[in-house]
VOGU-3710 file (C-alpha; in Angstrom, 3 decimals, decimal comma):
1> mkplartiea> 0,000/0,000/0,000  2,935/2,353/0,537  3,674/2,953/-3,200  -0,021/3,720/-3,845  -0,113/6,064/-0,841  2,939/7,883/-2,171  1,270/8,178/-5,593  -1,830/9,701/-4,003  0,249/12,053/-1,836  1,962/13,339/-4,978
11> kiaaqapgla> -1,355/13,612/-6,851  -2,953/15,593/-4,045  0,023/17,927/-3,776  0,041/18,595/-7,518  -3,675/18,586/-8,387  -5,807/18,955/-5,237  -3,876/20,717/-2,456  -7,043/21,305/-0,417  -7,764/17,587/-0,013  -7,061/15,199/2,855
21> vllpggqslg> -7,651/11,446/2,672  -8,158/9,383/5,826  -7,237/5,743/5,225  -8,979/2,800/6,970  -5,990/2,287/9,269  -6,098/5,893/10,486  -3,262/7,320/8,356  -3,998/10,712/6,792  -2,702/11,794/3,383  -2,662/15,288/1,935
31> atdprvriel> -3,538/18,622/3,480  -3,277/19,192/7,215  -5,926/21,938/7,077  -8,164/20,637/4,294  -11,213/22,150/2,617  -12,342/18,624/1,694  -11,814/15,367/3,551  -12,424/11,849/2,251  -12,720/9,023/4,773  -12,299/5,521/3,360
41> adwaplahla> -14,325/2,669/4,874  -12,241/0,142/2,876  -9,255/0,172/0,552  -10,971/-0,205/-2,840  -11,708/3,518/-3,436  -7,999/4,269/-3,134  -7,462/2,947/-6,657  -10,247/5,198/-7,975  -8,587/8,175/-6,315  -5,187/7,334/-7,779
51> agrigdlaqd> -6,673/6,957/-11,272  -8,685/10,194/-11,103  -11,940/8,259/-11,582  -14,167/10,783/-9,861  -17,333/9,118/-11,137  -16,299/5,933/-9,346  -15,569/7,945/-6,191  -19,060/9,407/-6,471  -20,460/5,883/-6,613  -18,332/4,961/-3,591
61> wvegrielhg> -19,982/7,802/-1,633  -23,517/6,890/-2,716  -22,912/3,278/-1,688  -21,230/4,136/1,621  -17,635/3,073/0,921  -16,372/6,595/1,596  -17,567/9,669/3,479  -17,140/13,175/2,093  -16,764/16,281/4,233  -16,864/19,815/2,818
71> tmrditavaa> -19,181/22,062/0,847  -20,344/20,797/-2,532  -18,569/23,687/-4,242  -15,279/22,748/-2,568  -15,824/19,040/-3,246  -16,414/19,616/-6,969  -13,430/21,974/-7,234  -11,190/19,311/-5,698  -12,755/16,629/-7,897  -12,039/18,645/-11,038
81> glvdgdptaa> -8,391/18,864/-10,024  -8,169/15,099/-9,627  -9,279/14,373/-13,196  -6,448/13,215/-15,426  -6,755/14,183/-19,083  -9,688/15,668/-20,979  -13,086/14,291/-19,904  -14,529/15,236/-23,301  -12,045/12,993/-25,080  -12,038/9,964/-22,785
91> yaapgpaspl> -14,762/8,258/-24,792  -13,581/9,402/-28,195  -14,312/7,007/-31,002  -11,367/5,670/-33,023  -10,271/7,730/-35,995  -11,263/6,906/-39,573  -8,029/5,010/-40,101  -8,826/2,480/-37,399  -9,908/-0,888/-38,849  -12,232/-1,302/-35,839
101> awwrsllhhs> -13,983/2,056/-36,306  -16,893/0,664/-38,315  -17,345/-2,255/-35,889  -17,357/-0,059/-32,778  -19,753/2,371/-34,456  -22,103/-0,502/-35,337  -21,885/-1,916/-31,797  -22,688/1,457/-30,243  -25,608/1,941/-32,659  -26,986/-1,504/-31,799
111> rssarhtpda> -26,774/-0,850/-28,058  -28,403/2,557/-28,496  -31,256/1,002/-30,504  -31,870/-1,657/-27,869  -31,989/0,801/-24,979  -34,362/3,240/-26,692  -37,468/1,215/-27,459  -40,755/2,818/-26,304  -40,936/0,530/-23,247  -37,277/1,133/-22,323
121> darqvqfhyd> -37,636/4,907/-22,689  -40,717/4,876/-20,452  -38,855/2,945/-17,740  -35,848/5,250/-17,955  -37,927/8,432/-17,734  -39,952/7,096/-14,818  -36,747/6,023/-13,016  -35,633/9,647/-12,975  -38,728/11,824/-12,865  -40,944/9,688/-10,648
131> vsddffalwl> -38,551/9,703/-7,658  -40,783/12,169/-5,785  -42,473/15,361/-6,964  -41,938/16,868/-3,528  -38,210/16,084/-3,693  -37,805/18,006/-6,963  -39,955/20,835/-5,605  -37,383/21,396/-2,830  -34,773/22,732/-5,217  -36,549/23,729/-8,445
141> dprrvyscay> -38,347/27,052/-8,896  -42,091/27,248/-8,092  -42,999/26,358/-11,706  -40,721/23,288/-11,488  -38,840/24,158/-14,661  -36,242/21,393/-14,957  -34,052/22,807/-17,726  -31,557/25,620/-18,244  -32,752/29,044/-17,109  -32,103/32,270/-19,035
151> wrdgaatlae> -30,307/34,881/-16,952  -31,312/38,010/-18,840  -30,525/40,011/-15,676  -27,496/39,094/-13,579  -29,403/39,956/-10,400  -32,417/37,775/-11,266  -33,633/35,027/-8,984  -33,898/31,460/-10,272  -37,674/31,860/-10,603  -37,244/35,063/-12,623
161> aqtakldhic> -34,601/33,478/-14,850  -36,847/30,482/-15,535  -39,773/32,723/-16,432  -37,428/34,644/-18,763  -36,451/31,321/-20,375  -40,088/30,357/-20,985  -40,757/33,680/-22,669  -37,473/33,572/-24,603  -38,592/30,283/-26,167  -42,092/31,562/-26,947
171> rklllreger> -40,657/34,720/-28,547  -38,232/32,711/-30,664  -41,073/30,467/-31,837  -43,217/33,500/-32,758  -46,179/31,945/-30,961  -49,486/33,466/-32,013  -52,987/33,171/-30,559  -54,896/30,164/-31,849  -51,842/28,281/-33,130  -51,471/24,580/-32,418
181> fldvgagwga> -48,400/24,177/-30,199  -46,715/20,903/-29,209  -44,396/20,544/-26,202  -42,471/17,267/-26,510  -41,343/16,094/-23,080  -43,442/18,675/-21,242  -42,053/18,016/-17,751  -44,139/19,633/-15,027  -45,889/21,775/-17,625  -44,297/25,200/-17,160
191> lllwaaeqyg> -43,818/25,967/-20,874  -47,121/24,379/-21,854  -49,048/26,490/-19,333  -47,092/29,686/-20,071  -47,706/29,365/-23,813  -51,426/28,739/-23,315  -51,943/31,559/-20,803  -49,614/34,234/-22,173  -49,767/33,547/-25,924  -53,220/32,023/-26,368
201> vratgitlsk> -52,074/28,919/-28,218  -53,855/25,571/-28,208  -51,195/23,617/-26,349  -50,543/19,870/-26,301  -47,861/18,320/-24,113  -46,592/14,758/-23,900  -44,581/13,013/-21,199  -43,663/9,476/-20,161  -43,744/10,339/-16,453  -46,980/9,433/-14,665
211> nqqahvqrqi> -46,197/11,859/-11,827  -45,637/14,717/-14,238  -48,802/14,010/-16,205  -50,871/14,010/-13,026  -49,290/17,286/-11,850  -49,847/19,057/-15,166  -53,448/17,865/-15,387  -54,127/19,301/-11,931  -52,613/22,608/-13,075  -54,746/22,663/-16,233
221> dargltgrar> -57,899/22,055/-14,187  -56,981/24,622/-11,516  -56,187/27,346/-14,080  -59,320/26,800/-16,143  -57,336/25,773/-19,225  -59,407/22,738/-20,172  -59,915/22,871/-23,934  -56,883/25,137/-24,378  -54,185/22,853/-22,970  -53,858/19,112/-22,564
231> ielldyrelp> -51,202/16,676/-21,363  -50,903/13,084/-22,521  -48,902/10,111/-21,262  -47,535/9,288/-24,675  -44,342/8,357/-26,508  -43,425/10,797/-29,262  -43,466/7,929/-31,759  -47,189/7,451/-31,136  -48,278/11,029/-31,888  -50,833/11,137/-34,742
241> eqepfdkias> -49,788/13,137/-37,799  -53,156/13,916/-39,401  -53,439/17,504/-38,111  -50,018/19,216/-38,122  -48,886/21,621/-35,423  -47,866/25,203/-36,166  -44,974/25,304/-33,668  -43,097/22,615/-31,690  -40,791/22,816/-28,658  -38,473/20,035/-27,542
251> igmfehvgha> -36,893/21,217/-24,274  -34,392/18,928/-22,546  -35,809/15,994/-24,471  -33,546/14,944/-27,316  -30,743/13,881/-24,924  -33,011/10,960/-23,961  -33,790/9,911/-27,522  -30,514/8,078/-28,215  -28,128/8,300/-31,155  -29,757/5,435/-33,008
261> qlsayfaklc> -33,208/7,038/-32,857  -32,246/10,675/-33,394  -32,724/10,745/-37,182  -36,143/9,147/-36,797  -36,970/11,575/-33,978  -36,277/14,693/-36,018  -38,037/13,161/-39,042  -41,095/12,474/-36,873  -41,157/16,069/-35,598  -40,858/17,292/-39,190
271> rllapggllm> -43,922/15,272/-40,173  -45,814/16,692/-37,171  -45,189/20,323/-38,213  -47,003/22,346/-40,850  -44,860/23,658/-43,744  -43,220/26,939/-42,768  -43,504/26,154/-39,051  -40,793/26,421/-36,423  -39,148/23,970/-34,007  -37,197/24,882/-30,882
281> nhgitaggtr> -34,736/22,112/-29,956  -33,195/23,015/-26,587  -30,837/20,463/-25,068  -27,481/19,419/-23,686  -24,706/18,827/-26,204  -21,339/17,108/-25,892  -18,215/19,177/-25,366  -16,126/16,892/-27,596  -16,896/15,999/-31,175  -16,739/12,226/-30,662
291> ntqlgagige> -17,467/11,444/-27,025  -20,881/10,019/-26,148  -20,573/10,813/-22,444  -18,083/12,365/-20,046  -14,963/10,462/-19,037  -13,335/9,874/-15,628  -16,305/7,673/-14,702  -18,668/10,675/-14,644  -20,806/9,424/-17,538  -21,260/5,988/-16,003
301> fieryifpgg> -22,251/7,528/-12,666  -24,958/9,681/-14,308  -26,124/6,705/-16,364  -26,474/4,511/-13,284  -27,995/6,886/-10,752  -29,578/9,810/-12,599  -30,347/9,513/-16,313  -30,262/5,935/-17,628  -30,229/5,974/-21,411  -28,984/9,548/-21,753
311> ellhlsrvla> -26,697/10,113/-24,759  -25,070/13,321/-25,985  -24,061/14,600/-29,404  -21,842/17,500/-30,361  -23,701/20,462/-31,854  -22,161/19,786/-35,271  -23,734/16,323/-35,356  -27,072/17,628/-34,060  -27,226/20,151/-36,898  -26,228/17,533/-39,470
321> tmaeagweav> -28,873/15,100/-38,212  -31,544/17,810/-38,266  -30,584/18,859/-41,799  -30,810/15,264/-43,011  -34,347/15,099/-41,581  -35,438/18,159/-43,568  -34,882/21,018/-41,118  -33,290/24,391/-41,864  -31,443/25,776/-38,823  -32,259/29,498/-38,615
331> dvenlrphya> -30,837/30,452/-35,209  -28,402/28,802/-32,760  -27,709/30,112/-29,242  -25,213/28,690/-26,760  -26,550/28,836/-23,176  -23,689/26,906/-21,548  -22,877/29,541/-18,868  -26,598/29,940/-18,165  -26,837/26,249/-17,330  -23,812/26,368/-15,037
341> rtlwawsdal> -25,522/29,107/-13,036  -28,858/27,239/-13,095  -27,271/24,076/-11,737  -25,498/25,929/-8,946  -28,829/27,498/-7,998  -30,391/24,017/-7,857  -27,423/22,634/-5,923  -27,522/25,444/-3,364  -31,275/24,971/-2,920  -30,901/21,236/-2,323
351> eahlpearrl> -28,079/21,821/0,168  -30,378/24,206/2,056  -33,073/21,515/2,345  -31,133/18,337/3,121  -33,219/17,268/6,158  -36,445/17,522/4,134  -34,832/15,741/1,168  -33,817/12,822/3,372  -37,375/12,502/4,651  -38,740/12,359/1,106
361> tteavvrayr> -36,363/9,773/-0,346  -33,333/7,655/0,527  -29,901/8,854/1,616  -28,437/7,240/-1,516  -30,736/9,265/-3,794  -29,944/12,484/-1,913  -26,206/11,845/-2,218  -26,494/11,006/-5,910  -28,338/14,234/-6,668  -26,017/16,360/-4,534
371> lylsssamaf> -23,100/15,115/-6,615  -24,990/15,194/-9,894  -26,064/18,834/-9,578  -22,723/20,194/-8,389  -20,584/18,126/-10,753  -22,812/19,058/-13,697  -22,438/22,735/-12,785  -18,668/22,226/-12,796  -18,808/20,420/-16,161  -20,731/23,281/-17,771
381> ergwislhqv> -18,402/25,863/-16,243  -15,392/24,096/-17,747  -16,965/23,490/-21,155  -16,974/19,707/-20,799  -20,614/19,796/-21,861  -22,771/22,553/-23,318  -26,374/23,601/-23,959  -27,695/24,843/-27,276  -31,007/26,223/-28,434  -31,444/25,392/-32,113
391> laakpsgefm> -34,369/27,136/-33,777  -35,209/25,336/-37,005  -37,779/25,819/-39,743  -39,593/23,319/-41,910  -39,223/24,950/-45,333  -42,517/25,305/-47,176  -40,875/24,892/-50,592  -42,630/28,010/-51,832  -43,074/31,699/-51,092  -44,881/32,266/-47,780
401> agampgaqsa> -47,868/34,604/-47,978  -47,181/37,765/-45,995  -43,458/37,003/-45,702  -40,529/38,840/-47,222  -39,284/37,604/-50,624  -37,242/34,442/-50,334  -38,803/33,291/-47,077  -39,969/29,685/-46,831  -40,954/29,796/-43,177  -42,377/32,010/-40,450
411> ypftrdyiyr> -38,863/33,049/-39,418  -38,190/36,796/-39,967  -35,113/38,196/-41,703  -33,551/39,458/-38,454  -33,451/38,549/-34,770  -34,902/41,869/-33,671  -38,309/40,321/-32,968  -36,866/38,172/-30,138  -35,616/41,097/-28,056  -37,852/44,017/-29,056
421> gs> -39,816/45,235/-26,030  -38,092/42,843/-23,630
//
């Protein structure tokens, strides 16, 4: 054990000077006045520490093999220092010259197809979102918006930033009274309800979470929106195509679709939209061009405890896949720093309500989410992952009545309409 202890001492000194590690025998490594302390219940996590596998250390904490002491901001700062290499490259696919490239690509595609059937997607969504509505309510804003906020004003509260995000999306989509609007993966209904109440659209939302559907239906009834808004427990693949929608939003949804299904997903949305209509695709994108998840064990940790079935693509591949399905990208906005701030707001809120969180669910779930929120904030801060809003049009193929010459969609010639009067 002495050589491994020396390796860890050197690693701490060079990469995480604020860390102390207490070994099972009582020996302490690292800082004498630490910001973060790790106590090992057995020897196995020592190898994870030496290798910089912070995702495996996170699993060790959730499963009780280590104890962590320190604020979540200090813990994530130390964890980032322990990572060896580039987490966005750790899962890079082999280059074109590799004779195994085609085989590995086929294997990944096959696995992605198998894990993203309608039944599998329903189980994966329910695993995450049906933990406890009250648990999520502890750290989300009052509308329970579970996606990146839009910090138009640096002094805004989380609730204000989430309301700004809802309106930012509706402005970008040019929502108009009476239009048919589809919210794919509607969550707890914030966008659906905002669009119906503030923009007068006829709103339809779909979700695979039974808890979310029940919550949104209660909101529709309480707000008197019956006939103007509806929520269905439905897979996107089952949506009827006879009456097309005028505008579609997919917010925090396409990350759950899977690489193998993404072309079919965007093709399905294209068939659901009227010619000239607009789609807002808002979601997390990979920081590297070839990685499917973060390295250093982080991706596996999120897959196991938080989002089973989640897969990321780089923006370049998202745009290519959308183009192949018939979409014209008309506006792209990077909200990466906005999501870092959103996640820290969620993390701070959860930390402020730990006793209540432990009453609502298990200690393992609370630990998993504490690490997930803070480590995700760190990953967005460092550019390991990103968040893009892609506004796309379904070209009509002909001149649009009332539009400027050359237009084949409802999208104006400039972005002024998004910000005017805001």
